[in-house]
MARBA-857002 format. One record per atom (N, C-alpha, C, CB): x, y, z. Coordinates in steps of 0.001 Angstrom, whole numbers, padded with zeros to 6 digits, always signed. Glycine has a CB too. Layout:
% residues N
XYZ;...
This chain:
% residues 164
+078953+030188-016742;+078112+030887-015991;+078607+030948-014705;+076868+030405-016029;+078331+029886-014068;+078434+029804-012827;+079916+030392-012229;+078145+028405-012551;+080671+029724-012910;+082138+030612-013039;+082442+031955-012838;+082602+030584-014211;+081786+032439-013928;+081974+034085-014071;+081401+034709-013316;+081615+034718-015178;+080402+033926-012299;+079658+034923-011148;+080835+034966-009817;+077854+034100-010512;+081187+033451-009999;+082148+033334-008479;+083164+034345-008692;+083026+031701-008135;+083694+034346-009742;+085004+035378-010021;+084623+036666-010130;+085811+035123-011334;+083604+037200-010440;+082881+038497-010067;+082856+038527-008712;+081465+038653-010593;+082371+037971-008423;+081792+037801-006295;+083650+038293-005821;+081117+034974-005360;+084266+037234-006433;+085440+037274-005514;+086238+038214-005584;+086181+036312-005579;+086335+038997-007024;+087180+040256-007749;+086238+041351-006458;+086760+040618-010089;+085031+041348-006489;+084387+042529-005806;+084725+042438-004075;+082611+042467-006155;+084797+041193-003559;+085467+041245-002387;+086970+041579-002278;+085258+040109-001865;+087668+041291-003087;+089286+041235-002978;+089843+042702-003404;+089983+039972-004086;+089079+043151-004750;+089442+044432-004934;+089410+045947-003828;+088678+044572-005981;+088787+045882-002743;+089234+046945-001892;+090192+046532-001148;+088305+047491-001110;+090629+045178-000774;+091639+044870-000238;+092951+045219-001117;+091456+043581+000101;+092978+044907-002110;+093849+045281-003079;+094188+046850-003312;+093326+044719-004224;+093311+047683-003507;+093162+048888-003387;+093066+049842-002334;+092456+048971-003873;+092908+049107-001115;+092837+050215+000126;+092034+051236-000357;+094282+050893+000617;+092360+052476+000031;+091354+053725+000141;+092381+054789-000797;+090979+054343+002083;+092394+055050-001869;+093041+055693-002793;+092585+057328-002259;+092576+055131-004394;+091353+057023-002089;+090587+058651-001867;+090826+058985-000255;+088537+058645-002237;+091675+058377+000376;+091537+058488+001764;+090849+057645+002789;+091084+059480+001885;+090832+057944+004042;+090635+057102+005026;+088825+057639+005089;+091841+057364+006502;+088234+056701+005444;+086938+056913+005842;+086746+057602+006869;+086339+055929+006009;+085061+058202+007057;+084906+058797+008531;+084800+057534+009706;+083382+059803+008582;+084550+056765+008988;+084829+055682+010222;+086065+055343+010749;+084408+054447+009912;+086795+055595+010469;+088339+055724+010857;+088343+056365+012006;+089272+056482+009880;+087383+057829+012237;+087371+058433+013317;+086689+057590+014720;+086709+059652+012927;+085769+056719+014403;+085153+055834+015537;+085498+054168+015811;+083657+055905+015256;+086447+054010+015018;+086998+052558+014783;+087734+052063+016620;+088534+052691+013192;+087226+050897+017162;+087929+050917+018008;+089071+051003+018470;+087747+050509+018217;+090260+051185+017708;+091269+051511+017706;+091730+052617+016743;+091775+050531+017664;+091316+053573+017393;+091549+055165+016212;+093018+055244+015821;+091197+056985+017106;+093054+055812+014850;+094369+056041+013978;+095254+054473+014019;+095430+057500+014780;+094431+053572+013582;+094810+052026+013066;+093767+051781+011926;+094636+050715+014382;+094142+052108+010726;+093452+051383+009403;+092480+049797+009877;+095008+050889+008169;+091631+049631+009410;+090930+048641+009525;+091295+047811+008153;+089486+049064+009783;+092585+047445+008108;+092883+046952+006830;+093342+045274+007544;+094259+048045+005878;+092169+044387+006714;+092134+043138+007167;+093110+041944+007217;+091307+042815+006662;+093642+041793+007805;+094781+040696+008260;+096472+041456+008083;+094601+039096+007030;+096111+042380+008484;+097600+043710+008798;+097497+043715+010140;+097461+045646+008166;+098903+044069+010406;+098922+044585+011949;+100038+045948+011534;+099679+043133+013372;+099855+047137+012294;+100751+048266+012317;+102231+047554+012211;+100521+049217+013734;+102942+048336+011637;+104851+047873+011733;+105028+048670+013084;+106249+048672+010122;+106669+047918+013545;+106689+048127+015284;+106976+049873+014830;+108371+047005+016531;+106636+050410+016266;+106862+052123+016279;+108629+052241+016083;+106231+052993+018140;+109495+051398+016676;+111251+051469+016529;+111237+051446+015031;+112320+049988+017278;+110732+051441+013856;+110946+050855+012572;+110503+052465+011886;+109869+049234+012165;+109890+052867+012498;+109318+054437+011804;+110367+054977+011269;+108698+055640+012838;+110202+055622+010184;+110911+056141+009383;+110833+057734+008563;+110860+055199+008691;+109649+058037+009136;+108738+059399+008444;+108749+060024+009892;+106812+059071+007608;+109252+061650+009370;+109167+062423+010447;+107868+062940+010881;+109950+063375+010264;+107437+063397+011786;+105960+063602+011814;+106277+064714+013117;+104813+061992+012120;+105776+065684+012385;+106170+067237+013680;+104915+067776+013404;+107728+068711+013305;+104748+068758+014532;+103984+070029+014477;+104859+071268+015153;+102536+069808+015280;+104344+072515+014595;+105104+073546+014846;+104966+074237+016379;+104790+074456+013771;+103948+073698+017094;+103932+073635+018557;+102849+072522+019199;+103584+075118+019071;+102671+072848+020561;+101547+071830+021156;+100652+072534+022243;+102281+070469+021899;+100921+073734+022073;+099995+074972+023030;+099150+075479+021789;+101103+076542+023908;+098032+076019+022152;+097325+076772+021116;+096717+078295+022178;+095867+075573+020312;+096176+078920+021131;+095460+080508+021662;+094260+080117+020715;+096457+082387+021202;+093204+080841+021094;+092026+081208+019949;+092452+081321+018386;+091385+082713+020313;+091894+080420+017751;+092315+080801+016256;+093598+080489+015989;+092191+082239+015913;+094710+080151+016707;+095820+079989+016261;+095891+078819+015024;+096600+079746+017427;+096983+079014+013933;+097442+078050+013218;+098678+077422+013656;+097543+078474+012049;+098647+076124+013423;+099736+075261+013880;+100190+074729+012544;+099296+074088+014972;+101305+074181+012108;+101597+073536+010895;+101815+072055+011357;+102866+074203+010127;+101368+071499+010769;+101957+069391+011199;+102438+069125+009454;+099819+067617+011888;+103205+068235+009806;+104184+068067+008443;+104379+066604+008784;+105830+069113+008299;+104528+065852+007656;+104634+064589+007424;+105953+064330+006153;+103081+064112+007025;+106736+063808+006615;+108171+063607+005467;+108903+062684+005593;+109223+064587+005434;+109695+062247+004459;+110239+061238+004695;+110534+060140+003387;+109471+060803+005711;+110571+059204+003459;+110547+058095+001979;+108955+058111+001778;+111249+056087+002276;+108918+058003+000101;+107447+057896-000345;+106418+057319+000790;+107388+056906-001643;+105295+057951+000612;+103982+057473+001452;+102900+057482+000635;+103598+058352+002679;+101851+056811+000517;+100382+056798+000062;+099415+057609+000643;+099859+055598+000191;+100083+057162+001893;+098571+057892+002754;+098641+058258+004222;+097233+056779+002802;+097645+059126+004803;+098047+059363+006040;+096790+059760+006792;+099137+060365+006070;+096697+059752+008091;+095351+060147+008749;+095838+060739+009993;+094264+058889+009027;+095423+061785+010244;+095808+062661+011245;+094833+063285+012091;+096486+063580+010718;+094925+063183+013267;+093443+063945+014454;+094503+064766+015355;+092197+062423+015820;+093786+065893+015723;+094218+066688+016653;+093199+066465+018289;+094135+068225+015880;+093942+066052+018855;+093391+066392+020638;+093557+066669+021549;+093095+065969+021281;+093083+067349+022248;+093496+067945+023787;+094216+066784+024399;+092087+068413+024861;+095564+067686+024658;+096472+066546+025198;+095989+066079+026796;+098164+067149+025208;+095014+066539+027523;+094988+066435+028689;+093592+065520+028655;+095105+067820+029440;+092705+065669+027984;+091047+064499+027697;+091343+063745+026606;+089328+065345+027195;+092065+064304+025745;+091990+063112+024734;+090926+063607+023490;+091366+061595+025594;+089894+064671+023743;+089121+065085+023104;+089254+065817+021408;+088747+065738+024019;+088745+065116+020560;+088876+065697+019262;+089169+067441+019555;+087371+065328+018332;+089797+068139+018972;+089933+069625+019058;+090126+070374+017683;+091134+069945+019957;+089518+071490+017544;+089941+072393+016340;+090074+071579+014850;+091466+073072+016732;+089966+072265+014134;+089827+071617+012733;+091228+072142+011564;+088122+072204+012083;+091237+071182+010958;+091860+071252+009713;+091670+071960+008209;+091864+070224+009554;+092408+072403+007967;+092113+073532+006339;+092288+072458+005421;+093474+075079+005841;+091455+072744+004427;+091450+071677+003141;+092262+072593+002171;+089717+071187+002433;+093590+072326+002287;+094643+073015+001387;+095480+071840+000122;+095914+073706+002616;+095106+071468-000843;+096258+070591-001536;+095234+069551-001531;+097887+070245-000711;+095849+068439-001713;+095029+067213-001969;+094702+066545-001030;+095511+066381-002708;+094163+067037-000145;+093566+066156+001306;+091910+066588+001331;+094501+066813+003118;+091359+065651+002443;+090252+065605+002401;+089958+065971+004542;+089830+063991+001464;+089035+066508+004717;+088846+066580+005956;+087569+065877+006690;+088891+067843+006133;+087698+065499+007665;+086639+064969+008563;+086519+065861+009949;+086997+063394+008910;+086011+067126+009667;+085727+067902+010403;+084715+067241+011747;+085221+068912+009527;+084170+066251+011833;+083358+065792+013045;+084192+065474+013933;+082459+064695+012881;+085591+064952+013503;+086725+064340+014674;+088027+064903+014345;+086933+062581+014681;+087970+066019+013709;+089089+066908+013986;+090216+066217+013222;+089400+067108+015590;+089812+065555+012162;+090769+064883+011140;+091183+064979+009973;+090575+064047+010975;+092175+064741+009061;+092512+064858+007856;+093198+063504+007413;+093314+066050+007725;+093075+063594+005784;+093512+062563+005098;+094075+063046+003954;+092575+061650+004867;+094927+061897+003152;+094913+062076+001717;+093792+062052+000914;+095615+061259+001220;+093992+062639-000284;+092619+062259-001216;+092936+061970-002731;+091488+063584-001227;+093978+061419-002808;+094571+060823-004097;+095421+059811-003604;+095379+061839-005041;+095968+059100-004538;+096703+057982-004327;+098490+058021-004694;+095919+056949-005190;+098143+059234-005148;+099885+059532-005711;+100914+059562-004442;+100087+061311-006568;+102255+058869-004721;+103450+058793-003744;+103429+060300-003338;+105016+058229-004458;+103801+060605-001804;+104247+061575-001357;+105282+061628-000624;+103540+062019-000928;+106392+062486-000599;+107687+062396+000179;+107451+063776+001234;+109231+062500-000978;+106671+064517+001368;+106435+065645+001966;+104755+065801+001570;+107524+066841+001438;+104126+066365+003052;+102919+067161+003538;+102774+068068+004377;+102181+066574+003931;+102375+069012+003953;+102303+070111+005241;+100772+070570+005146;+103495+071640+005062;+100524+070311+006569;+099032+070360+007052;+098951+071556+008083;+098535+068869+007807;+097324+072301+007695;+097365+073724+008429;+096200+073570+009679;+096916+075144+007207;+096550+073272+010725;+095113+073006+011831;+095387+074385+012242;+095101+071588+013351;+093710+074537+012670;+093359+076179+013383;+092505+075669+014837;+092019+077443+012081;+093048+076174+015579;+092776+075927+017185;+091389+076429+017166;+093839+076817+018387;+090295+075912+018061;+089045+076385+018461;+089368+078118+018598;+088526+075542+019966;+087753+078657+018163;+088086+080022+018497;+087787+080771+020074;+087329+080756+017451;+087680+080022+020933;+087790+080396+022402;+088833+079438+022977;+086343+080270+023213;+088940+079725+024302;+090067+078942+025082;+091368+078658+024353;+089543+077581+025513;+091980+078087+025198;+093649+077806+025159;+093861+076855+025755;+094602+078745+025705;+094931+075891+025568;+095399+074536+025983;+096470+074219+025220;+094407+073471+025873;+096753+072692+025464;+097563+071857+025038;+096889+070924+024116;+098171+071285+026062;+097550+070871+022820;+096878+069944+021879;+098060+069021+020895;+095831+070950+020877;+097521+067196+020973;+098895+066561+020406;+098251+066169+018803;+099561+064915+021503;+098901+065462+018088;+098424+065299+016612;+098949+063811+016743;+099161+066427+015239;+098062+062828+016727;+098299+061614+016247;+097898+061187+014875;+097799+060853+017058;+098491+060520+014639;+098136+059370+013031;+098793+058422+012688;+098237+059914+011667;+098394+058058+011564;+098977+057134+011147;+099743+057233+009350;+097902+056132+011435;+100616+056861+008565;+101643+056887+007907;+101448+055517+007122;+102868+057097+008774;+101121+055672+005817;+100779+054128+005394;+101992+054514+003891;+098480+053641+004951;+102928+053535+003976;+103578+053111+002618;+102651+052470+001506;+104681+052063+002920;+101894+051435+001834;+101298+050451+001202;+100277+049951+002123;+102224+049467+000756;+099311+048992+001394;+098457+049061+002126;+098539+047690+003779;+097276+048985+000970;+099538+047227+003704;+100236+046075+004455;+100986+046572+005355;+101050+045189+003689;+101586+048176+004989;+103113+048772+005654;+102594+049845+006064;+104536+049095+004676;+102193+050044+007175;+101769+051468+007706;+102158+051645+009240;+100101+051681+007546;+102223+052367+009980;+102657+053201+011197;+101418+053752+011598;+103770+054357+010930;+100864+053120+013130;+099754+053793+013490;+099846+054632+015030;+098646+052707+013441;+099290+054953+015540;+099697+055708+016859;+101012+056579+017213;+099732+054738+017788;+101037+057106+016092;+102150+057992+016158;+101812+059317+016631;+102771+058100+014906;+102708+060224+016875;+102547+061399+017553;+103617+062094+017687;+102059+061256+018664;+102777+063267+016877;+103851+064483+016006;+104539+064776+017076;+103184+066033+015237;+106124+065283+016924;+107133+065987+017960;+107010+067399+017661;+108747+065521+017831;+107008+068141+018844;+107018+069493+018659;+108540+069931+018208;+106509+070187+019995;+108228+070920+016862;+109559+071443+016756;+109307+072977+016442;+110452+070652+015600;+110404+073432+016704;+110502+074954+016307;+110261+075425+014958;+111776+075431+016571;+109401+076483+014322;+109385+076565+013134;+111176+076957+012631;+108160+077645+012820;+111592+076725+011678;+112567+077556+010957;+112398+078904+010579;+112828+077013+009904;+113599+079661+010772;+113464+081111+010535;+113805+081471+009308;+114191+081883+011380;+113598+082208+008808;+113910+082135+007343;+114809+083989+006829;+111995+081767+006414;+115664+083570+006489;+116456+085053+006331;+116363+085595+004865;+118174+084917+006703;
């Protein structure tokens, strides 16, 4: 009986470690001491020079209500967490639209995955504030597995492709 209780207690502690966050990053990800870095016990982000996912934004400036496309693509990944910030102040800015298997955290201008399916490409849409204009940067984390992720990524601004 004691052994069964001990095993049950151990499993309840280890299960979150093994599973990560299959339904996306929790709201606490917005206020961690080091934002855009998962609180995965015993792990560290991969070095930036090993990044192999493309993280892009269609613009780095905005006007009231403008929509900007943010994409992540590359080798299969399980999760992501992206925030929009004013480029000058670092304040959270605007909101992401809930399109597809995503979950938003409007309190901190963030968006995350909403399922554990492996992805090769995700397209996100961000809406600028209804007033004002300025510069925006998109920062984030891409996770291949619980212990293999890249944090503090900054989206590269690319011009949208023209379709003929």
